[in-house]
N, C-alpha and C positions, 0 to 999 in steps of 0.2 A: 254176859250175852247168853240168851237161850235160843237154841235153834229149834223151831217147831216144824214138824212135817205132817202133812195131811195125806191120807191114803183113800183109795177107792172112791166111794160116793162122796165123801167129804171133799176130796180134791176136786171132783167134778162140780159139786155145788158151789164151792168157794172160788173156783177158777184159780187155784193157787196150790203149787206143790209144797212149798216150804217158805219160811221167812225167819229172819233173825230179829229178836226183840231184846232191848236192854232189860236186864233183870230189875224188877221193881222191889223195893225194900219190904213190901208187904206180901210178896209171893213166897210163902213158906212151903206150900204143897202144890201139886199139879192142879188141883181143883182151883186154886187161886188164879193160876194162869188161865184156866178154862173160863172162869167167871169174867176175867178181863176180856177175853175174846168174845164171850157172849154179849158183853156190853157194847160191842160194835153194832149189834142189831142186825136186822135183815137176814141175809143168808146165813149169818153166823149162828142163828138159832139152831141150826142142825147139830151143833155141839152140845145141845141140851138133852139129846136122846138118852134114855135110861140105859140102853145097851151099848153105849159108847165104850170102846176099849182104848187103853193107852199103854205106852211103853216109855220108860226112862232109860236112856243110854242103851237102847236095843234090848231091854229086858221088860217083859210084861209086868204091869204093876197096877195098883188101884189109884184112884184119884187122890187118895190120902198120902200117897208117896211123897216124901220130902223133895223139895226142889232146890237146887243149888246153881249158882252162876256157872256157866259152862256146860250145863246139861243139854242133852238132845231129847226132845219130847215128841212122840208120835201119837196122833189120834187116828183111829180107824173104826169103822162099824164092825159089829159082830158078823162073822162069816158063817153061813150055813150051807150045807151041801145036800145033795139029793141023789 
């Protein structure tokens, strides 16, 4: 099981804080999970942004980070200040 959390604008766009997904055998990286989510279409296209950030088990990482059953993954947009 993978727990996926959505933050900031992603949460607002998707209308979802988090969800639990059964780990698919072909998900070896976080990007594989993201591609699965993008396949839902519609509002999920927000996760195609180039500046998307992610974390695995509460540690910032890249989309190439390995994914394992039991992981927690978070997606959030880049935050800028002023």
